[in-house]
C-alpha positions in Angstrom: -14.1 117.0 59.5 -14.4 113.0 59.1 -15.3 113.6 55.8 -12.2 115.4 54.9 -10.4 113.0 57.6 -11.8 109.9 54.6 -10.8 112.2 51.3 -7.1 112.8 53.0 -6.8 109.0 53.5 -7.8 108.0 50.3 -5.7 110.5 48.9 -2.5 109.2 50.6 -3.3 105.6 49.9 -3.3 106.3 46.1 0.2 108.4 46.4 1.8 106.2 48.7 4.9 103.8 47.4 3.7 101.2 46.8 0.8 102.5 44.8 2.9 104.1 43.2 5.3 101.2 43.0 2.2 99.1 41.3 1.4 101.9 38.8 5.1 101.9 37.7 4.8 98.3 36.8 1.6 99.1 35.0 3.9 101.3 32.9 6.2 99.1 32.4 4.6 96.4 31.3 2.2 97.8 29.2 5.1 99.3 27.1 5.9 95.5 26.4 3.2 94.4 25.1 3.2 96.6 22.9 6.7 96.1 21.8 6.1 92.1 22.1 3.6 93.3 19.0 6.0 94.7 17.3 8.0 91.8 17.6 5.5 89.4 16.8 4.7 91.5 13.6 7.9 91.5 12.6 8.3 87.7 12.9 5.3 86.3 12.6 3.3 87.6 9.8 1.3 84.9 9.4 0.3 85.2 13.4 0.7 89.2 14.6 -0.6 88.5 17.9 1.7 85.5 18.6 3.9 86.9 21.6 1.5 89.5 22.8 -0.8 85.8 23.2 1.3 84.0 25.6 2.5 86.8 27.4 -1.2 87.8 27.9 -1.9 84.8 29.2 1.0 84.7 31.7 0.2 88.1 32.7 -3.1 87.0 33.8 -1.4 84.5 35.5 0.9 87.3 37.6 -2.5 89.5 38.0 -3.8 86.6 39.9 -1.0 85.5 41.9 0.0 89.2 42.7 -4.0 89.8 43.9 -3.9 86.9 46.5 -0.4 87.4 47.7 -0.8 91.0 48.4 -4.6 89.5 50.5 -2.8 87.3 52.4 -1.6 88.0 56.2 1.7 87.3 55.5 1.9 86.7 59.6 -0.2 84.0 59.2 1.8 82.2 56.6 5.4 82.3 58.1 5.1 78.9 59.9 4.9 77.2 56.1 7.7 78.9 55.3 10.2 75.6 55.6 7.8 74.4 53.3 8.0 77.3 50.4 11.3 76.6 50.7 11.7 72.6 50.6 9.5 72.5 47.2 11.7 75.0 45.5 15.1 73.0 46.4 13.2 69.6 45.1 11.9 71.4 41.9 15.5 72.8 41.7 16.8 69.7 41.7 13.7 67.1 39.5 14.5 70.1 36.9 18.3 68.8 36.7 16.8 64.7 35.7 17.4 64.6 32.2 13.9 62.5 31.4 12.3 65.4 33.5 13.7 68.6 32.8 13.5 70.4 29.7 16.7 71.4 27.7 16.7 75.2 25.9 20.6 76.1 24.1 22.2 73.9 26.5 20.6 74.8 29.5 18.3 72.9 31.7 16.1 75.2 33.7 12.5 74.1 32.7 9.2 71.9 33.7 6.5 71.4 30.9 3.6 70.9 32.0 1.7 70.7 29.1 0.1 74.1 28.4 3.5 76.1 29.4 6.7 75.8 30.4 7.9 76.7 34.3 11.2 78.2 35.2 12.0 77.4 38.5 14.6 79.2 39.4 12.4 82.2 39.0 9.9 80.9 42.1 13.3 79.4 43.9 14.1 83.2 44.0 10.6 83.9 45.9 11.1 81.0 48.4 14.3 81.8 49.0 13.3 85.7 50.2 10.7 84.4 52.4 13.1 81.9 53.9 16.0 84.3 54.6 13.8 86.6 55.8 11.3 84.5 58.3 14.9 82.6 59.8 16.6 85.8 60.3 13.7 87.0 62.0 13.1 84.3 64.0 17.0 84.6 65.2 16.9 88.4 65.9 18.7 87.6 68.6 21.7 84.9 66.7 22.7 87.0 64.1 25.5 88.2 65.3 26.9 85.0 66.1 29.6 82.7 63.5 26.8 79.6 63.8 22.8 80.3 63.6 23.3 84.0 62.0 25.4 83.1 59.6 26.9 80.1 59.0 22.9 78.9 58.3 21.2 81.3 56.1 25.1 81.4 54.0 24.5 77.4 53.3 21.3 77.9 52.6 21.3 81.0 49.8 24.7 78.5 49.2 22.9 75.2 47.9 20.2 77.6 46.2 22.5 79.0 44.0 24.6 75.7 43.6 21.5 73.9 42.3 20.7 76.7 39.9 24.5 76.7 38.7 24.5 73.1 37.7 21.6 74.2 35.0 23.7 75.5 34.6 21.9 79.8 34.9 25.1 81.9 36.2 23.2 84.5 36.0 20.5 83.9 38.5 22.8 82.2 40.7 24.7 85.1 40.8 21.4 87.4 41.3 20.2 84.8 44.0 23.9 85.6 46.0 23.9 89.0 45.7 20.5 89.8 47.1 20.7 86.8 50.1 23.8 88.2 51.3 22.5 91.4 50.9 19.9 90.5 53.3 22.1 89.1 55.3 23.8 92.3 55.9 20.7 94.0 56.2 19.7 92.2 58.8 22.7 92.6 60.8 25.7 89.4 60.1 28.7 91.3 61.4 31.3 92.2 58.1 33.7 90.0 59.3 31.9 87.5 58.4 30.1 88.9 55.0 33.5 89.9 53.2 35.5 87.1 53.3 32.2 84.9 52.0 31.7 87.4 49.6 35.6 87.8 48.1 35.2 83.4 48.3 32.3 83.8 46.3 33.5 85.6 43.5 37.1 83.9 43.0 34.8 80.5 42.6 32.8 82.0 40.4 35.7 83.1 38.2 37.1 79.5 38.7 33.7 78.5 36.8 33.4 81.4 34.2 37.5 80.3 33.7 36.8 76.3 33.3 33.4 77.4 30.8 35.0 78.5 27.1 31.0 79.9 25.8 31.5 81.9 29.4 34.7 83.0 29.1 34.6 84.0 25.1 31.3 86.3 26.9 33.9 88.0 28.7 36.9 88.4 26.2 34.1 89.8 24.2 32.9 92.2 25.7 36.2 93.8 26.8 36.8 94.0 23.0 33.4 94.5 21.4 34.1 95.6 18.2 36.8 92.6 17.5 34.5 90.6 18.2 31.3 91.9 16.8 31.1 89.3 14.6 31.2 86.4 17.4 31.3 86.2 21.0 30.3 90.2 20.4 27.9 89.9 17.8 24.9 90.3 20.1 25.4 93.3 22.3 26.9 94.6 18.9 23.7 94.5 17.5 22.1 95.9 20.2 24.4 98.7 19.7 23.1 98.9 16.7 19.6 99.1 17.1 20.7 102.0 20.0 22.4 104.4 17.1 19.4 103.8 14.8 16.9 104.7 17.0 18.1 107.9 17.9 15.7 110.8 19.7 12.8 109.2 17.9 13.0 106.3 16.9 12.6 104.6 13.5 8.6 103.7 14.7 6.9 101.0 15.9 7.5 97.5 14.0 9.7 99.4 11.7 12.7 98.3 13.2 15.2 95.3 12.0 16.8 94.6 14.8 13.9 92.5 15.3 13.8 90.4 12.5 16.3 88.1 13.6 19.4 90.2 13.4 19.4 90.0 16.9 19.1 87.3 18.7 16.5 86.4 21.8 15.3 90.5 20.9 12.1 89.8 22.6 13.1 88.3 25.6 16.8 89.2 27.0 17.2 92.5 24.8 14.2 93.7 24.4 15.2 96.9 25.8 17.3 97.6 22.7 14.4 97.5 20.9 12.4 100.1 22.3 15.8 102.1 21.9 15.2 101.6 17.9 12.2 101.6 17.6 11.1 104.3 20.4 13.7 106.1 20.7 16.3 107.6 23.5 12.8 109.0 25.8 11.3 105.8 25.7 14.5 103.9 27.3 15.4 107.0 29.7 12.2 106.6 31.0 12.4 102.9 31.5 15.3 103.1 33.4 13.8 106.4 35.3 10.8 104.0 36.2 13.1 101.5 38.0 15.0 104.2 40.0 11.2 105.6 40.7 10.6 101.8 41.6 14.0 101.4 43.9 13.5 105.1 46.0 9.6 104.3 46.1 10.9 101.0 48.2 13.5 102.4 49.9 10.6 105.3 51.3 8.3 102.1 51.9 10.6 100.2 53.6 11.0 103.2 56.6 7.5 101.8 58.1 8.3 98.3 58.4 7.1 97.4 62.1 9.4 94.3 62.4 12.2 92.8 61.0 10.5 89.7 59.3 8.6 91.8 56.8 11.7 94.5 56.3 13.6 91.7 55.1 10.7 90.4 53.1 10.1 93.8 51.4 13.9 94.8 50.9 13.7 91.2 49.2 11.2 91.7 46.7 12.8 95.2 46.3 15.5 94.0 45.4 14.4 91.5 43.0 12.6 94.5 41.3 14.9 96.0 40.6 18.2 94.0 40.4 17.9 92.5 37.9 17.1 95.4 35.9 20.4 96.8 36.4 22.0 93.6 35.3 19.8 93.8 32.4 20.1 96.9 31.1 24.1 96.6 31.8 24.4 93.9 29.7 21.9 95.3 26.2 24.1 98.5 26.9 27.7 97.3 27.1 27.8 98.0 31.0 28.0 94.6 31.3 29.3 91.5 30.0 25.8 89.5 28.2 24.3 87.2 30.2 20.9 86.1 29.8 18.4 87.6 31.9 15.3 89.1 31.6 14.1 93.2 32.1 11.4 92.6 34.2 7.7 92.8 33.2 9.3 93.9 30.0 10.6 90.7 28.5 8.8 88.2 26.5 8.8 84.9 29.5 6.3 83.7 31.4 7.8 82.9 34.5 9.6 86.2 35.3 6.3 88.0 34.9 4.6 85.9 37.2 7.5 86.4 39.7 7.7 89.8 39.3 3.7 90.0 39.7 3.9 88.9 43.4 7.3 90.9 43.4 4.6 93.8 43.6 2.0 91.7 45.7 4.2 91.6 48.6 4.7 95.3 48.2 0.7 96.2 48.0 0.4 94.2 51.2 2.3 95.4 53.6 0.9 99.0 52.0 -2.2 97.6 53.6 -0.9 95.8 56.6 1.3 98.7 57.5 -1.3 101.5 57.3 -3.6 99.7 60.4 -2.1 101.2 63.5 -0.4 98.4 65.7 -2.4 96.5 68.3 0.0 96.9 71.1 -0.3 95.9 74.7 -1.6 98.8 76.2 -4.1 99.7 74.1 -5.1 95.5 73.9 -5.8 96.4 78.0 -7.8 99.5 77.3 -9.4 97.3 74.1 -10.7 94.9 77.1 -11.9 97.5 79.8 -14.0 99.0 77.2 -15.6 95.0 76.2 
């Protein structure tokens, strides 16, 4: 009987939601490395492993980071949440200093660590999820109140978004705001407070876009892609051509034209278009289905959360994995205005890959922790009597 129980437990662990999410992440990452190899061959004839070599280094770091966070006791690191949040705020301030932060294409988002560059805002996302989950759980009885339940956490979200906007990085700021306010909603913050603040935030965002010629041009170009295919909508137009050229079966790895400097940022923000051109419709649908599976499996996993802190932590991680993917896929397919945002697990770039590895690590951590039976007061007394 014990043998069958052990076998059943093993199979349940293998096919648990978090384990299946891990397998989805492995499949997406593998596809990303393959497409990046194709990009290296097409773009760097003298060094066909250029993108792959760099991405594999970051992948190893992501594996270590994900494994580490999957093994720690999430409850024991809760007291350190404020340190994590403070470190993220300090990092976001430091990166804005001209002599410290690295500026690329008009945005100051990176710290130069010598062998690699670190995008601070990626790890600010992790700090935001941890800080909100801890604060809302610690103040669970005060959540309906205006000051402690809404203003304090909303101010933290606003501070994070404001510092990211100063880089400037409108897309990441909007993503952090969306995830932050979604966590407030899930925690039970009153809609009477949330709805006006969200509308005010969207209004402020619209004003900032109106006063930014580059971003305003992206909006107007998005509304009429064909008319702006030579200027503001050039990237999107080339992406559409890539999907059309790929058809159902694709033109084959390494045979795509868009990676040969026709499509800017082909290996990062617009890598989904390269998948469509070289591998075709079925692979692009496969990518969409894998992200959809991650979301559905994550919702199934959330039902077993033992407390509000871990529920919000997993919900934040799940939103981080899927909402960023939705935005990227929407941009590349022309459903959303053009905005630079990487596709999780697939796009070239180390900081986001490490962050996604840590998000998966949180899910695997909770799978193990939630599988253990809770030690209630009654069970604890029984154990003391037995001893």
